[in-house]
C-alpha positions in Angstrom: -71.7 -97.9 39.0 -68.6 -97.6 41.2 -66.4 -97.9 38.2 -68.2 -95.1 36.4 -68.0 -93.0 39.5 -64.3 -93.6 39.8 -63.6 -92.6 36.2 -65.9 -89.6 36.6 -64.0 -88.3 39.7 -60.7 -89.0 37.9 -61.8 -87.0 34.9 -62.9 -84.1 37.1 -59.5 -84.0 38.9 -57.6 -84.1 35.7 -59.8 -81.3 34.3 -59.3 -79.1 37.4 -55.5 -79.8 37.3 -55.4 -78.7 33.6 -57.5 -75.6 34.3 -55.2 -74.5 37.2 -52.2 -75.0 35.0 -53.8 -72.8 32.3 -54.5 -70.1 34.8 -51.0 -69.9 36.3 -49.0 -70.5 33.1 -47.7 -67.2 31.7 -49.4 -66.1 28.5 -47.2 -66.2 25.4 -48.7 -63.3 23.5 -46.1 -62.3 21.0 -43.1 -63.7 19.1 -40.6 -61.8 21.3 -41.8 -63.7 24.4 -41.4 -67.0 22.6 -37.9 -65.9 21.4 -36.8 -65.0 24.9 -38.0 -68.3 26.3 -36.1 -70.2 23.6 -32.9 -68.2 24.2 -33.0 -68.8 27.9 -33.1 -72.5 27.3 -30.6 -72.5 24.4 -28.1 -70.5 26.4 -28.8 -72.0 29.8 -25.1 -72.6 30.6 -24.2 -68.9 29.9 -27.2 -67.8 31.9 -26.1 -70.0 34.9 -22.6 -68.6 34.7 -23.8 -65.0 34.6 -26.2 -65.6 37.5 -23.6 -67.3 39.7 -21.1 -64.5 39.0 -23.7 -61.9 39.9 -24.6 -63.7 43.2 -20.9 -64.1 44.1 -20.6 -60.3 43.8 -23.8 -59.6 45.9 -25.8 -58.5 42.9 -29.3 -59.6 41.9 -29.2 -62.6 39.6 -32.0 -61.2 37.4 -29.5 -58.7 36.1 -28.6 -61.5 33.7 -31.6 -60.5 31.7 -29.8 -57.4 30.7 -27.5 -59.6 28.5 -30.7 -61.2 27.1 -32.2 -58.0 25.8 -28.8 -56.5 24.8 -27.4 -59.3 22.7 -29.7 -62.4 23.0 -26.6 -63.9 24.7 -24.7 -63.8 21.4 -21.0 -63.2 22.2 -20.3 -62.2 18.6 -23.1 -59.6 18.5 -22.2 -56.1 17.1 -24.7 -53.3 17.0 -24.9 -50.7 14.2 -23.3 -48.2 16.7 -20.3 -50.6 17.2 -21.2 -52.0 20.7 -20.0 -55.6 20.9 -20.3 -58.8 22.8 -23.1 -60.2 25.1 -23.0 -57.0 27.2 -22.8 -54.7 24.2 -19.8 -52.5 25.3 -18.6 -49.6 23.2 -14.9 -49.4 22.7 -14.8 -46.3 24.9 -16.7 -48.0 27.8 -14.5 -51.1 27.5 -11.3 -49.0 27.6 -12.5 -47.2 30.7 -12.5 -50.5 32.5 -9.3 -51.8 31.0 -11.0 -54.2 28.7 -9.5 -54.5 25.2 -11.7 -54.2 22.1 -11.3 -57.9 21.3 -12.1 -59.0 24.9 -15.6 -57.5 24.6 -16.3 -60.8 22.8 -15.0 -62.9 25.7 -18.0 -64.0 27.9 -16.0 -64.3 31.1 -13.9 -61.1 30.9 -16.8 -59.0 29.6 -19.1 -60.3 32.4 -16.5 -59.3 35.1 -16.4 -55.8 33.6 -20.2 -55.7 33.3 -20.5 -56.4 37.0 -18.0 -53.7 37.9 -20.0 -51.3 35.7 -23.3 -52.2 37.2 -21.9 -51.9 40.7 -20.6 -48.4 40.0 -24.0 -47.3 38.6 -25.8 -48.7 41.6 -23.4 -46.9 44.0 -24.2 -43.7 42.2 -28.0 -44.0 41.8 -29.1 -46.6 44.4 -31.9 -47.7 42.2 -31.8 -50.7 39.8 -34.3 -49.3 37.3 -32.3 -46.1 37.0 -29.2 -48.3 36.6 -30.9 -50.1 33.6 -31.8 -46.8 32.1 -28.2 -45.4 32.5 -26.8 -48.6 31.0 -28.7 -47.8 27.9 -28.4 -44.1 27.4 -25.5 -43.2 29.6 -25.0 -41.5 32.9 -25.0 -38.0 31.3 -28.4 -38.6 29.8 -29.9 -39.7 33.1 -28.2 -36.9 35.0 -29.7 -34.3 32.6 -33.2 -35.9 32.9 -32.9 -35.7 36.7 -31.8 -32.1 36.5 -34.7 -31.2 34.2 -37.3 -32.9 36.5 -35.6 -31.7 39.6 -36.0 -35.2 41.0 -34.1 -38.4 41.4 -37.3 -40.5 41.2 -37.6 -42.6 38.0 -41.3 -41.8 37.7 -40.5 -38.0 37.8 -37.6 -37.9 35.3 -38.8 -40.7 33.0 -40.6 -38.0 30.8 -37.2 -36.6 30.0 -35.5 -39.8 28.9 -35.3 -40.9 25.2 -38.0 -43.2 23.9 -35.4 -45.8 23.2 -34.4 -45.9 26.8 -38.0 -46.2 28.0 -38.5 -49.1 25.6 -35.2 -50.6 27.0 -36.4 -50.4 30.6 -39.8 -51.9 29.8 -38.2 -54.6 27.7 -35.9 -55.5 30.7 -38.8 -55.7 33.1 -40.7 -57.9 30.6 -37.7 -60.2 30.2 -37.5 -60.6 34.0 -41.2 -61.6 34.0 -40.7 -64.1 31.1 -37.6 -65.6 32.9 -39.8 -66.2 36.0 -37.9 -63.7 38.2 -41.1 -62.2 39.6 -42.3 -65.5 41.0 -40.0 -64.7 43.9 -41.7 -62.4 46.4 -38.4 -60.8 47.4 -37.7 -60.0 43.8 -41.1 -58.4 43.4 -40.6 -56.2 46.4 -37.1 -55.2 45.3 -38.3 -54.4 41.8 -41.3 -52.5 42.9 -39.3 -50.4 45.4 -36.8 -49.7 42.6 -39.5 -48.4 40.3 -40.9 -46.1 43.0 -43.9 -45.2 40.8 -46.8 -46.1 43.1 -46.8 -42.6 44.8 -45.1 -40.6 42.0 -46.5 -38.8 39.0 -44.9 -37.7 35.8 -44.1 -33.9 36.0 -46.5 -32.9 33.3 -49.3 -35.4 32.5 -50.1 -33.6 29.3 -46.6 -34.3 28.0 -46.4 -37.8 29.4 -45.3 -40.3 26.7 -47.0 -43.7 26.2 -45.8 -47.2 25.8 -47.7 -50.2 24.4 -47.8 -53.9 25.0 -50.0 -56.7 23.6 -52.7 -58.2 25.8 -55.4 -60.9 25.2 -59.2 -60.6 25.6 -58.8 -62.5 28.9 -57.8 -59.3 30.6 -60.7 -57.4 32.4 -60.1 -53.7 32.0 -62.0 -52.9 35.2 -59.6 -55.0 37.2 -56.6 -53.8 35.2 -57.5 -50.1 36.0 -58.0 -50.9 39.7 -54.7 -52.7 40.1 -52.9 -49.8 38.4 -54.6 -47.2 40.5 -56.3 -45.4 37.7 -59.9 -45.1 36.7 -61.5 -47.3 34.0 -62.4 -44.0 32.2 -58.7 -43.1 31.9 -57.8 -46.6 30.5 -60.6 -46.3 27.9 -59.5 -42.7 27.1 -56.0 -44.0 26.4 -57.3 -47.0 24.5 -60.5 -46.0 22.7 -60.4 -49.0 20.3 -59.0 -51.6 22.6 -62.2 -53.4 23.5 -63.3 -53.6 19.9 -59.9 -55.0 18.9 -60.0 -57.7 21.6 -63.6 -58.7 20.6 -62.6 -58.9 17.0 -59.2 -60.7 17.2 -58.8 -61.8 20.8 -55.8 -59.6 21.3 -55.2 -55.8 21.4 -52.5 -53.2 22.0 -52.7 -51.8 25.5 -51.5 -48.2 25.6 -50.4 -46.8 29.0 -48.4 -43.8 30.2 -44.7 -44.7 30.5 -44.8 -44.4 34.3 -47.7 -47.0 34.5 -46.3 -49.5 32.0 -43.7 -50.9 34.5 -46.5 -51.4 37.0 -48.5 -53.3 34.5 -45.6 -55.6 33.5 -45.0 -56.4 37.2 -48.7 -57.1 37.9 -49.5 -58.7 34.6 -50.0 -62.2 35.9 -51.9 -61.0 39.0 -54.3 -59.0 36.8 -54.8 -61.9 34.4 -55.6 -64.4 37.2 -58.1 -62.0 38.9 -59.7 -61.4 35.4 -60.1 -65.1 34.8 -61.9 -65.6 38.1 -64.1 -62.5 37.9 
């Protein structure tokens, strides 16, 4: 009897341990997430070098994820537009910082220049999300968006940025989540303060663009809407077929206004955990 009781308790403890791991483990919902995880492991030495160099220059180490989404840490990468190296510098940008065309393929030299470039952008904008946007579309593009919106807040001028840049910013935030950078509370606060979306609205809601991401049926839309500060009716209006998709296949495409998508990516694991315990 005692023996059966012992094994019964052991089984229960193992079950609870497995369940807790399932709840806290990030959900791998698409091939891109699996790819990013593999690349972070495959290029761990490069990641460590970039992170250490960033920290030595008083910059957040999660900026290394910019190289992840730009080039997949491939130092030989060349884009159709001619941007090259792990940081994807154009020849013009490289020349502005005294970097030769061939040195764009040098991990050390290009990283030093990337840090100078990121520092300059931050000194100008004072906001990391805006820096990531400017890194993609250029300072001129961001400046024009700010002028059109008459605001320096990302949530205000986001409607005037190219869709490619919006995707780039969301991809960066998603990469940070996958890399585990949001597990640090300080990083969460720094990111959330940079986004500055919690009290901001897009200039014209009727013209607000949307972004999509894949979620599983484990997400409770009522909790999701509450965490994002919108009504369930709004979420269903933006996603009329989402519930049917998740019932049929277990996954679905969540469609949100571009100013709400960064919030969701930051709160994704929190929303999922609350959904599982609802």
